[in-house]
C-alpha positions, 0 to 999 in steps of 0.5 A: 444511504450514500454517506453511510456507504462512504463511512463504511468504506472509510472504516474498512480502509482505516482498519486495514491500514492500522493492521498493515502498519502493525505488520510493518512495525512488528515484522518479523522479517524484512520481507514481511515488512516489504509486503506490508508496505506494498499492501499499505501503498495499495490501500492508499491507491484504493482509497484515492481511487474510491475518492475519485469515483465518489467525487467524479474526477480524475485530478489525483490520477497522477498521484496514483501513477507515482504511488504505483511506480514507487511501490514497484521500484521499492519491491524490486529494490528489496527483492534484489537486496534480499537476493544478494544477501542470501547469495552472499551467505551460501 
């Protein structure tokens, strides 16, 4: 029963990641790609968190913190870049 649940979780994460990668590739705008990149980082964090819960350890917690920081700083950078670009065109 436990291995079936783990398999289902893995399939859900894999399908979600593929759909998210498709949105990153197709776009159509930079904001769509930025949101999809945030979703992909969140999926990676959830998968690592699920792995930690399943295997009863906290060794990958620093990796989760680094991924979270990269996501936040990336989102802030893209938002500032888009705001400057929109401000220059008006």
